[in-house]
C-alpha positions as CSV (number, residue, x, y, z in Angstrom):
1,M,9.3,-21.9,-12.8
2,S,8.0,-22.5,-9.3
3,Y,8.0,-19.5,-6.9
4,D,6.8,-21.4,-3.8
5,K,10.2,-21.5,-2.0
6,P,10.2,-20.3,1.7
7,I,11.0,-16.6,2.0
8,H,13.7,-15.8,4.5
9,R,15.6,-12.9,3.0
10,I,13.9,-9.8,1.6
11,A,15.8,-7.1,-0.4
12,I,14.5,-3.5,-0.3
13,V,15.5,-1.5,-3.3
14,G,15.0,2.2,-2.6
15,T,14.7,3.4,1.0
16,G,12.6,6.5,0.8
17,V,9.4,6.7,2.9
18,I,7.7,3.7,1.3
19,G,10.8,1.5,1.2
20,A,11.7,2.3,4.8
21,S,8.2,1.5,5.9
22,W,8.3,-1.8,4.0
23,A,11.6,-2.6,5.7
24,A,10.1,-2.0,9.1
25,Q,7.1,-4.2,8.3
26,Y,9.3,-7.1,7.2
27,L,11.6,-6.8,10.2
28,A,8.5,-6.8,12.4
29,R,7.3,-10.0,10.8
30,G,10.7,-11.8,11.5
31,F,12.5,-11.6,8.2
32,D,16.1,-10.8,7.3
33,V,16.1,-7.5,5.4
34,I,18.9,-6.2,3.3
35,A,18.3,-2.7,1.9
36,T,20.1,-0.7,-0.9
37,D,19.9,2.9,-2.0
38,P,22.5,5.1,-3.7
39,A,21.3,8.3,-2.0
40,P,23.5,10.1,0.5
41,N,22.8,9.1,4.1
42,A,20.3,6.5,3.0
43,E,21.3,3.9,5.6
44,V,21.2,6.5,8.4
45,N,17.8,7.7,7.4
46,L,16.5,4.2,7.0
47,R,17.5,3.1,10.4
48,K,16.1,6.3,11.9
49,Y,12.7,5.5,10.3
50,V,12.7,1.9,11.5
51,D,13.6,3.0,15.0
52,E,10.7,5.5,15.0
53,A,8.2,3.0,13.6
54,W,9.2,0.2,16.0
55,A,7.0,1.5,18.8
56,E,4.0,1.4,16.5
57,L,4.9,-2.1,15.2
58,T,5.3,-3.3,18.8
59,N,1.9,-1.9,19.6
60,I,0.4,-3.8,16.6
61,G,2.3,-7.0,17.6
62,L,5.7,-8.4,16.6
63,S,6.1,-11.8,15.1
64,K,8.5,-14.4,16.4
65,G,12.1,-13.5,15.6
66,A,11.3,-9.8,15.0
67,T,14.3,-7.6,15.6
68,R,15.9,-4.5,14.1
69,D,19.2,-6.4,14.3
70,R,18.1,-8.4,11.2
71,L,18.4,-5.2,9.0
72,S,21.6,-4.8,6.9
73,F,22.5,-2.3,4.2
74,A,24.4,-2.8,1.0
75,P,25.6,0.2,-1.1
76,N,25.9,-2.1,-4.1
77,M,22.6,-3.4,-5.4
78,K,24.1,-6.5,-6.8
79,D,25.3,-7.6,-3.3
80,A,21.8,-6.9,-1.9
81,L,19.9,-8.9,-4.4
82,A,22.3,-11.9,-4.9
83,Q,20.6,-14.1,-2.3
84,A,17.2,-12.4,-2.0
85,D,14.1,-14.6,-1.9
86,L,11.9,-11.6,-2.7
87,V,12.6,-8.0,-3.8
88,Q,10.4,-5.1,-2.8
89,E,11.3,-2.2,-5.2
90,N,10.6,1.4,-4.3
91,A,12.6,3.5,-6.8
92,P,11.5,6.8,-8.4
93,E,8.3,6.8,-10.5
94,R,9.8,7.2,-13.9
95,P,9.1,4.6,-16.6
96,D,12.5,4.8,-18.3
97,F,14.3,4.5,-15.0
98,K,12.1,1.6,-13.9
99,M,12.7,-0.4,-17.1
100,K,16.5,0.0,-16.7
101,L,16.4,-0.9,-13.0
102,F,14.3,-4.0,-13.5
103,A,16.5,-5.3,-16.2
104,E,19.5,-4.8,-13.9
105,M,17.7,-6.6,-11.0
106,D,16.6,-9.4,-13.2
107,E,20.2,-10.1,-14.0
108,V,21.3,-10.8,-10.5
109,I,18.3,-12.0,-8.4
110,P,17.9,-15.8,-8.2
111,L,15.6,-17.1,-10.9
112,D,13.0,-18.5,-8.5
113,S,12.6,-15.2,-6.6
114,I,9.8,-12.6,-7.2
115,I,10.5,-9.0,-8.0
116,A,7.6,-6.9,-6.6
117,S,7.3,-3.2,-7.3
118,S,5.6,-0.7,-5.0
119,S,4.9,1.6,-8.0
120,S,1.8,3.6,-7.5
121,G,1.1,4.2,-11.1
122,I,3.4,2.5,-13.6
123,T,2.1,-0.8,-14.9
124,P,4.1,-4.0,-14.6
125,S,4.1,-4.6,-18.4
126,V,6.2,-1.4,-18.7
127,M,8.6,-2.4,-15.9
128,Q,9.2,-5.9,-17.1
129,S,9.6,-5.0,-20.8
130,K,13.5,-5.1,-20.8
131,C,13.8,-8.2,-18.5
132,K,15.1,-11.6,-19.6
133,H,12.8,-13.2,-17.1
134,P,9.7,-11.0,-17.0
135,E,7.5,-13.8,-15.7
136,R,8.4,-13.1,-12.0
137,V,7.9,-9.3,-12.2
138,L,4.7,-7.9,-10.7
139,V,3.3,-5.0,-8.7
140,G,2.8,-5.3,-5.0
141,H,1.5,-1.8,-4.3
142,P,1.0,-0.9,-0.7
143,F,-1.1,1.9,0.8
144,N,1.0,4.4,2.8
145,P,2.4,3.6,5.3
146,P,2.9,-0.1,4.5
147,H,3.9,-1.0,8.1
148,I,0.4,0.0,9.2
149,I,-2.1,-0.1,6.4
150,P,-2.9,-3.7,5.4
151,L,-3.9,-3.2,1.7
152,V,-1.6,-4.5,-1.0
153,E,-2.7,-4.3,-4.7
154,V,-1.2,-7.2,-6.7
155,V,-1.2,-7.0,-10.4
156,G,0.9,-8.8,-13.1
157,G,2.0,-7.6,-16.5
158,A,1.5,-9.2,-19.9
159,K,4.4,-11.6,-19.3
160,T,3.9,-12.3,-15.6
161,S,3.4,-15.9,-14.6
162,P,0.1,-16.7,-12.9
163,E,2.1,-18.8,-10.4
164,A,4.1,-15.7,-9.4
165,I,0.9,-13.8,-8.8
166,K,-0.5,-16.6,-6.8
167,Q,2.6,-16.8,-4.6
168,A,2.8,-13.1,-4.1
169,I,-0.8,-13.0,-2.9
170,A,-0.1,-15.9,-0.6
171,F,3.0,-14.3,0.8
172,Y,1.4,-10.9,1.5
173,T,-1.6,-12.6,3.1
174,S,0.7,-14.7,5.3
175,I,2.2,-11.6,6.9
176,G,-1.2,-10.1,7.7
177,K,-1.8,-8.0,4.6
178,K,-5.1,-7.6,2.8
179,A,-3.9,-8.6,-0.7
180,I,-6.3,-7.9,-3.6
181,H,-5.7,-9.2,-7.2
182,L,-6.2,-6.8,-10.0
183,K,-7.1,-8.9,-13.0
184,K,-6.2,-6.0,-15.4
185,E,-3.5,-3.4,-15.5
186,L,-4.7,0.2,-15.0
187,P,-2.6,3.4,-14.6
188,G,-2.8,4.2,-10.9
189,H,-4.1,0.7,-10.1
190,V,-7.3,0.8,-8.1
191,A,-7.1,2.4,-4.6
192,N,-5.5,5.6,-6.0
193,R,-8.1,5.8,-8.7
194,L,-10.8,5.6,-6.1
195,Q,-9.2,8.4,-4.2
196,A,-8.9,10.5,-7.3
197,A,-12.6,9.9,-8.1
198,L,-13.6,11.2,-4.7
199,Y,-11.2,14.1,-4.8
200,R,-12.4,15.2,-8.2
201,E,-15.9,15.8,-6.7
202,M,-14.4,17.4,-3.5
203,L,-12.5,19.9,-5.6
204,Y,-15.6,20.6,-7.7
205,L,-17.6,21.4,-4.5
206,I,-14.8,23.7,-3.3
207,E,-14.6,25.4,-6.7
208,Q,-18.3,25.9,-6.8
209,G,-18.3,27.5,-3.4
210,V,-20.5,24.7,-1.9
211,L,-18.2,24.0,1.0
212,S,-14.9,25.2,2.5
213,V,-11.9,23.0,2.3
214,E,-12.3,22.1,6.0
215,D,-16.0,21.2,5.7
216,T,-15.4,19.1,2.6
217,D,-12.8,17.1,4.6
218,A,-15.3,16.9,7.5
219,A,-18.0,15.6,5.1
220,V,-15.8,12.7,4.3
221,S,-14.1,11.9,7.6
222,Y,-17.1,12.4,9.9
223,G,-19.5,10.7,7.5
224,P,-18.9,8.0,4.9
225,G,-15.2,7.8,5.8
226,L,-16.1,6.4,9.3
227,R,-18.1,3.7,7.6
228,W,-15.4,2.9,5.0
229,G,-13.0,2.1,7.9
230,V,-15.4,-0.8,8.7
231,M,-16.7,-2.1,5.3
232,G,-16.6,-1.2,1.7
233,Q,-19.2,0.8,-0.2
234,S,-21.0,-2.1,-1.9
235,L,-21.5,-3.8,1.5
236,Q,-22.6,-0.5,2.9
237,W,-25.4,-0.3,0.2
238,H,-26.4,-3.8,1.4
239,L,-27.1,-2.2,4.8
240,G,-28.7,0.8,3.1
241,G,-31.2,-1.5,1.4
242,G,-32.8,-2.3,4.7
243,A,-34.4,-5.7,5.2
244,G,-34.2,-6.3,1.5
245,G,-30.5,-5.7,1.4
246,I,-28.6,-5.1,-1.8
247,E,-31.4,-6.5,-4.0
248,H,-33.8,-3.8,-2.7
249,F,-31.1,-1.2,-3.1
250,M,-30.4,-2.2,-6.8
251,A,-34.1,-2.3,-7.5
252,H,-35.3,0.9,-5.9
253,L,-32.3,3.1,-5.1
254,M,-29.7,2.5,-7.8
255,D,-31.6,4.6,-10.4
256,P,-31.6,7.8,-8.2
257,L,-28.0,7.2,-7.4
258,Q,-27.2,6.9,-11.1
259,G,-28.9,10.3,-11.7
260,M,-26.6,11.7,-9.0
261,M,-23.6,10.2,-10.7
262,K,-24.5,12.0,-13.9
263,A,-24.6,15.3,-12.1
264,L,-21.1,14.9,-10.6
265,G,-18.8,17.8,-11.7
266,T,-15.4,18.2,-13.3
267,P,-13.4,21.0,-11.6
268,N,-11.2,23.5,-13.4
269,I,-8.0,23.1,-11.4
270,T,-6.6,26.6,-11.6
271,P,-3.8,28.2,-9.6
272,Q,-6.5,30.0,-7.6
273,L,-8.2,26.7,-6.7
274,K,-4.9,25.1,-5.7
275,Q,-4.2,28.0,-3.4
276,T,-7.6,27.8,-1.9
277,V,-7.0,24.2,-1.0
278,I,-3.5,25.0,0.4
279,N,-5.0,27.8,2.6
280,G,-7.7,25.5,3.9
281,V,-5.4,22.6,4.6
282,M,-3.0,24.9,6.5
283,R,-6.0,26.1,8.6
284,E,-6.9,22.4,9.3
285,A,-3.3,21.6,10.2
286,A,-3.4,24.4,12.8
287,G,0.4,24.6,13.1
288,R,1.0,20.8,13.4
289,S,3.8,19.5,11.3
290,V,3.4,16.7,8.7
291,E,5.2,14.4,11.1
292,E,2.9,15.3,14.0
293,L,-0.2,14.7,11.8
294,A,1.2,11.4,10.6
295,R,1.8,10.2,14.2
296,E,-1.8,11.2,15.2
297,E,-3.2,9.4,12.2
298,N,-1.2,6.3,12.7
299,K,-2.3,6.1,16.4
300,V,-5.9,6.2,15.4
301,L,-5.4,3.7,12.5
302,I,-3.7,1.2,14.8
303,G,-6.6,1.5,17.3
304,L,-9.2,1.0,14.5
305,L,-7.4,-2.1,13.1
306,K,-7.3,-3.6,16.6
307,L,-11.1,-2.9,17.0
308,R,-11.7,-4.5,13.6
309,A,-9.6,-7.5,14.5
310,N,-11.5,-8.0,17.8
311,G,-14.9,-7.6,16.1
312,Q,-14.3,-10.1,13.3
313,S,-13.6,-13.8,13.0
314,T,-10.3,-13.0,11.1
315,P,-7.4,-13.2,13.6
316,S,-5.2,-10.2,14.2
317,V,-1.7,-10.1,12.9
318,A,-0.4,-10.8,16.4
319,K,-2.6,-13.9,16.6
320,K,-1.5,-15.1,13.2
321,D,2.2,-15.3,14.0
322,S,2.6,-19.1,13.8
323,Q,0.6,-19.3,10.6
324,A,2.5,-16.3,9.1
325,N,5.9,-17.7,9.9
326,A,5.1,-21.1,8.6
327,L,3.7,-19.8,5.3
328,A,6.3,-17.2,4.7
329,G,9.3,-19.2,6.0
330,A,10.4,-16.6,8.5
331,T,13.0,-17.9,11.0
332,A,13.8,-16.8,14.5
C-alpha cells in the first residue's frame, strides 16, 4: 500500500490540549481540519483554544490558505474519519482504550491514509494490535504545545509499514516540524525519557539538600538549558573539546564524565519530597496562573525559534510555505 497521496483533510480525534494545539497547527498550515471528541462542550473549548493560539501562529507565520474557517466538528467519529487523509489521535493514555479506539478508526478511515498517535508513552505495537490494517498505524508524538514546538517523534510498531513511516516523516517535515525517527519502540519514546533522566537527578539534589527547588530550576534554565535551545548535548561537547572538538572530548574528558555518571543519584520520592517541590514551584510561580506562565513561555519560545531560523541556513516555516504546501498537498 502506498501512502504518498496528497494530504488535504486531517482528522483530529480527541480535542484536549494536545489535540486542540494540533488542530491550530494544521489550520495555520492551510489544511482542512475536522475534529471529533465525545466530551461535553468539546467543540466550544476547541474553537476557543484555536482562537487564542491564532495570534501566536500569526506571529510565527501563516501558510497560504490558512484560516480558522477550515475547522469543522463532527460529534460522530465515523463521519470525521470517512474522508480523512491523515488522522492525528489524541485520546486518553490507556492501553485498553487505545487498542479499541484504533480498531474502530481502522474500520472507517481510507486504506491509504495514515493513523498517527500523539501518545506520549504507549508503544504503537500495542495500539495497532487489534487493527485489520496495522501497517498504517504509527506514533507521531509532539512536544507540547504542538503548534509551537517543532519536535515530532515518529516511531512504528512491529507491523507498521516502512513506507508509512517514511511518508509520515516527510509530511511532518513539510509543515515545518523537526521529525526524528525512533528505530526502536521504547516506553515514553525519547524526549520524555531525556526529561525524566534529568529530573531524576534534580529531585536527588533537592532531596539531598544540595539546592532549593528554585535554584535547581535556575541551574538548568540559566545554564545548559540556554545552550540546549541552540544545539544538542553531543554537538555541545564538540565545542567543549576546544580545537580538537569531539575527538579531544572523547579522548580526554569522557572518562571523568563517566565517573560523574556513576555518581548520579536515585531519589526516594516521598510525600515530603513531593510537597517540597510543590512549595518551591508555587514560590517560583509567584501568583501567576498556569495560563499566564504558558503565555510567557510561548512568547519566549517563538522569539527563540525566529532567532534560530535567522541564524541558520534552514528556512523558517514562513519562508517554507510554497515547499510545505506542495509536499503536503495543502490547498487554498
